[in-house]
N, C-alpha and C positions, 0 to 999 in steps of 0.2 A: 236584189240578189245579196248585197251586202248584208242587209238587216236579217235576211234568211239564215246566211252562214253564222251570223253573230248568235242567232237564237238557238240553232243546232249546237254550237259549240257549248254554250250555257247550259243546254239541257244535258249534254253529256257530262259536263264538269259537276253538274247537281247530281246525276245518277251515280257517277263515280265516287262523290263525297257520301252521299247516302248508303252506297255498297261497302264503303270503308268503316263507316260508323256502325252499321249493321255487325260487320265483321269484328270491329273492335269491342262491341257490347256482348258479341257472343263469346270472345276470348275472355272477357271480364266476368261473364256468369261461369265459364268453366274454372277460373281461378277462384272465383267465390265459393264454388262448390266444393273446393278442396279446403277452405278455411272453417273455423269453427263459427256457427251461427246459432242465433235464439229466434223465437217466435217474433219478438219485437222488432227485429231487422228487417221483416219481410215488407214491412209498409215504407222503409227508408229507400230513397234514390239509390240507384245501382253503385255510383261512386262512393256514396256515404257507407253503404253496405262494405265496399272493398275497402275503405279506409280503415274501418272499425275493426274488420277482419284482421288487415295486416297488424293492427295494434295490440290486438288479443294473440296474435301469434308471436310477436316480439315479446309480449309478456311472459307467453309460456316457454319461449326459448330462454328468457332470463331465469324462469324458475328451474328449468332443467339443467341450466349451468350452475345455479346456486346448488341444487341438489348434488350434482356430480362432484362439486367442490367440496361438499360437506362429506360424501363418501370417501373422496380421497383422503380428507383430513382425518376421517375415521379409521381408515386402514393405515394411515402413516403412523398412528400410535397404537395401532393393535399389536399384541404380542406375537402374532404369527406373520410370516413373510407372504407376500402377495405380489405377483407379477401377472402381465398381460402381454400375449405376443399377438400379432396380425398374422393374415393367411400366408406370408412370405416367413414367418418365424423372425420377424423383426421385433425388438423389445419395444412396446408401446408405453408402458409405465409400470414401475416397480416401487414399493414402500420401503423405508429405512431397514426394517429387520431382514428384507430380502436382499438388499445390498450388502448387509454384514454377513449374512449367511453364505452368500454366494460370492463374496468379495468382488461386487462390482464397484468399481472406483472410476471408469473411464466412460461412463454413460450421463448424458445430459438430456433431459425431457424433451428439448427441442428438436435433438438429432435422433433418427432412427437408426439403430444398428442392429446386426443379426445377433440373435442371442447366442449362437455358438462362438461368436468372436468376443463376446463378454464373459461367458461362462463356459469353461471346457469340461463339460460334462454329457457324456454320451448317453447315460441312463436318463437323464432329464430331457433331452432331445427326443430320444426315441417315444418316451411317454407322451409327449406332446404329440408327436406324430400319430401315435396309436389313438389318442384321444380324438384327433381330428378325423381321422380315417374312420373310426367306428362310430362317431358321433355319440360315445356314452361316457359317462364319467369314469374315471381310473384312477388308480392309486399305486405307489410303489416306494420301497425303503431301500435306502442304497448308501454307501459310505462315500461321502464326496471329498475329494481330494483336491483343494484349491491349488492353482497353478502359482509357480515360483517366479517372481522377476528376476531374481539372481540367486547365485549359489549361497550367498551370506544370509538369505532369508529363509533358507529352507528348513533351519532349526526352530523358528520361530511360528512357521505355520502348522496348523493342528487340523487333522482330517475331523469331519462331522459326520455322524450318522442322522441322515435326513430323511423324511416322509414327505412325499409330494401327492396332493390331490387335484387332478386336473378336471376340468368342465369344459365343455364345448360352448362356444357362443357364435353369434351370428356372423356370417360373410367369412367363416374359416379361423375366426380368432378364437383363441385359448386362454383361459384364465387358470393359474396355478396358485395353490395356497401350500406354503412350506411350514414345515412342523421340524424344530431341532430336537432330536430324538437323543442328543448326546449326554444330556445330564441324567435322563432314564437309564441310559446303556452304562454309564459310569456307576450309577447307583446299584444296578443288578450285579455289576462287576463287584462292587465293594460288599454286597450282601454275599455273593457266592463266595469271596476270600474270606469273609468273616466266618461263614457255615464251614468251609473247609478247614480253616485254622482251628475252629472249635471241635469239630470232629476228630481231628488229628490230636488235639489234647486230651479228648475224652477216652480214646482207645486204650492207653495206658492203665488210668485208674480202673476202668471197668475190667480189664483183663486181670488186674490184680485182686479186684472183688470177685470176679468169677472163680479164679484158682482158690480163693480161700474159702468160697461157698462150696465148692466141690470137695475140699479136705473135710469140711465140717459135716457134710451129709453122710459119710461114712462112720463118723465118731459119735454121732447123736442119736439116741433112741427116740422114738415116736411119744409124745407129740411135738416135740422139738424138731425133729428132723423135717418133718412136713413144713414148718415155717422156713427152714433153710432151701428146702426145694423149690417153695415158691417163690423166695429171693433170687435163687438161681434161675428159674425161668423167666423173671422180670429183668434180671441182669443179662440174659442171652437176648432177649427181647431189644433192650436197649442198644446193645451191641450190634445187632443185625440193623436197628435204626440208624445209628451213626454209620454204619457200612453202605447203607442205602443213600444216606445223603452225600456221601463221598462219591459214590458211582454217579448219581444224578448231576452233582456239580461238575465232574469231570465230562459227562456226556453232553452238557449244555455248553461248557467252555470250547470244547474242541472235539466234536463229535468223531470226526473221521481218524483222529489221533488214537482213538482208543478201539479202533476195530482192526482186526487182523483177518481180511477176507480171504476165503478158500473154498474149493468145490465141496459143497454139502450137499448130500442126498436127503431131499426133504421127507421122504415117507419113512426112512429109516429112524431120523431124527426124531419124528413124533411118537415113533413105536418106543424108542427109548425113554423119551420123558415120561410117557405113560407108564411104562414099566417101573420106573422110579416112583410114581405115586401110586402104582396099584395097590399097595397095602392100605391106603386111604380110600380108595373105590371099592377095595373087595369089602371093606366094612359095611358098605351102603350097597353093595351088589350092584355097581354101575358097571356099563360095558362102553368101550370106545368103537364107533363106526367110522370108518375112513371112506371117503368117496373121491376119487381121483386118479391120477397116473400113479401107477406103481413105481416108478422110477422118473424122479424129476430133480435134476440138479441144480442148485443154488450157488452163486458165489456172494457168500456171508459169512460173518463171524461166527462159528459154530458155537461158543460158549454164550455169545449174547443172544443168539437166536434160541438156545435151549432155555435161557433165562427167561425170554418171552412167553415160550410155551409152558414152562413151570408155573408162572404167575397164572397165566389165563386158565389152563387145566386145573390148578388148585382152587381158584374161584368157583369154576364150575362144578367141581367135585363137591365144595362144601354147600353150594345151595340148590343142588340136583336132589329131586325127590327120591326115594328107595326105589330100586330095580328099575332105573331109567339107563338112558343112553346119552351119551354125550356125542355129537356129531361133527366131523371135521370134513369140510367140502373144499377141495382144491380145484380151481378153474384156471386154464391159461386164458390170458386176455389178448385178443388177436388185433387189437387197434380198431375194432368197429365199435367200441363203447360210446354210447350216445350220451353217458352221464357228464356232469361237470368235473368231474375228478381229473387233475392232471396226470394221474397213471393211467394211459390208455392201452399200453401194452405192458405185459409181464405176467405175474401171477396174482390170484387172488384167493386168499384162504379165509374161510368162515369157520368159526368155533361156535357151536349152537348147543345149549342145554335147554332142561325143561323146568328150571326153577322159577322163582317169582318175577323174575325180569327186572328191568330197571324203572324207577319212579320217574315219570315225565320229568318232572322239574329237576332230576339229578342228571338226565342224560347229558347236557351241555357241560356238566363239570366233572364227569367221572375221570378224566385224565389229568385233572389238576391236582397238585402236591397236596397232601394232608386234608383232602376234600371228604368230608362225611355227610352223608345224606340224612335226611329227616327219618327216624326209625318209625314214627306214625304212619308213613306213607307206604309201607311195604310190608310183606308178609315176612315175619322173622324165621330163621332156620328151625326146623322141628329138633326136639330134645334128642332123636336119634342119629343126629349128625355129629357124632363121635370125632369127627375129623377136626372139630374145633379145637380140641385140646392137643392134637398131634400136627397141627400146621406150623410151618415155619413162620416165625414172626416177621421174617423180611418179606412176605408175600401180602400183599395188601388186596382184600375184597372189595376193591374200588367198583364191583358192579354191584354191589348191594349197599343199600342204605345203612345196614347193620354191618358194621366192620370193628374187628378187633386187631387189625394190623397196624402197620405204620403209617399207612395211608399213601405210600410213594410206589407201590408195585406198579400201579397201571400208569403213573408218570413215567417211570422208567422204562416200561413197554413203549410208550410213545416215542420217548427220546431214542431208544434203539432203532425202532422202525424208521424214524425221521433221519437217523445216521445213515442207513441204508438207502435213503433216497425214497422211501416208501410213505404209506399214510396207514392210520388206523383209525377205525370208526367203531362206536358202540351203538346198538339199537336192541329193540325187542323183536324176536322173531315173529312173523305173524301166524305160523303154525303152531310152534310150540308154547309160544307165550313167554319163552325163557330169554336169557341174554344171547345176543349174537354179536362177537366181536368179529369184524372184519378187517382183514390185513391186505394190503396191496403192495407189492413189490415190482420195481419198474423191469423192464424187459433186459437192461444191461446186468441184471442179477439172477436171470434165468437161463439155463441151458436145457431145453426140453429134450 
C-alpha cells in the first residue's frame, strides 16, 4: 500500500513537471517569436535561440540609443529651435536655440514640467493643441513677449517675432520647430524706412524739375518742345512712382492707421470710377456690365476703395479688345462657401475682361511689387490701344506681362484689401479667357 501511494505521488510530480516544462517552452517560443531571427537559428536549441535573440535585441537597443543621441546632438547645434512635448503638454526635450528664444531657464532634462509653466505663450500652446487634435502639421507666426522676473529687467527684455511649425507624433506627442523671424522683420523695417526717407527726399527736386519743364513747354517751339514734353511725362511718371512707394510703405507699416472707414454704397462707387475712366473706354468702345445688388453698403475707406477700382479698371481697359465688355459681378457670401478661403461671409466682387489674360507663370507673382512678366509669353496690346499714352503712370498693369507702369499698382491693391480684412486673387476666367480679379471683403464690412 505504501509503495502504491509512493508511485502515484511520483507519477503526479513527473506529470506536473512535464506540464510546467511544456508551458515554459511554449512561453519561450512566444517570446522568441517577438525577437529577430534568421534561417541559421532554426536548428539551434530553443534556449540558445532565445539567448541569441536577446543579444540581438540588446544590440539593436544600443544602436537606437546611439542614433537618438546623435540626433539630439544634431538638433542641439541646429540654427533653429526644437522642442517636444508629450500628450499632457509636458516638455520632454528642447535644444539650446529653443531655450534662448523662449527664455527657458528653469528646465532640466531629468524633470518633466508643463510647457505653459516654462513658456507663457498662449499662441504656442493653442498651436500645439490644434496640431494634436487635428493630427495635421500646422504653423503660425506671432510676437512672443518673454515674461519678466522683476520690474528692473523689463527694459532688457526684447520681444521676438517667431514662427512655429508643429508636427504630430505618436502617442499624442508633438514636435515644434521654431524660427526666429526678428532679424527679417528688422530688415524689412529698415528697408521700408530707407525707401520712405528716399521717397520724401526725391519729392522736392522732382517738383522743381516738373515746374521748370512746364514753364519751358510754353516757351519752346517744335521740335524742342517735344523733348521737354517727353521730359515732363517722365518726371510725372517718376513723381507718381515715388508717391506709390510712399503709399505702399504706409499701408505695410500700419494699414489700419491709414484707413478712414465710413458707409459707402458699392454700386454708386463703381459707376463713379467708371465715369472717371470713360474717356479711355470710349476710345476702344468698351462698356461696363454690372451684375449684383443695386444697393449694397460697405464700411470702407472710400478713397482707398476708389483707388482699388481705378487700378483694376484701368488694367482691364488697357488690355480689353475693341468693342468688348468689362463685367463686374457682386455676390453676397452667406457662410456656406466650401472653399478654403478664410472669408466665408461678406461680399465677393469679380472684375472680368476679355483680354489676353495672365500667363500661367505670372499668376503667383502679379501682386508682388515691381514684378514684370515675360513679354514673350503673352499677347501684346494692339496698336489701337490708345489708352497706353493716356494712362496714369501710377497705375500698374500687373495683370499683363507687358507693363509700362510703376509695377506697384496691384501691390497697393492687395495691401488696401488686406487692410480691410479681405482677400484678392487673380486668375483667368474660363469663359472669356481674360483676367479675373476676385475681391472678398468680410461680413463686418458689409451691410446689405
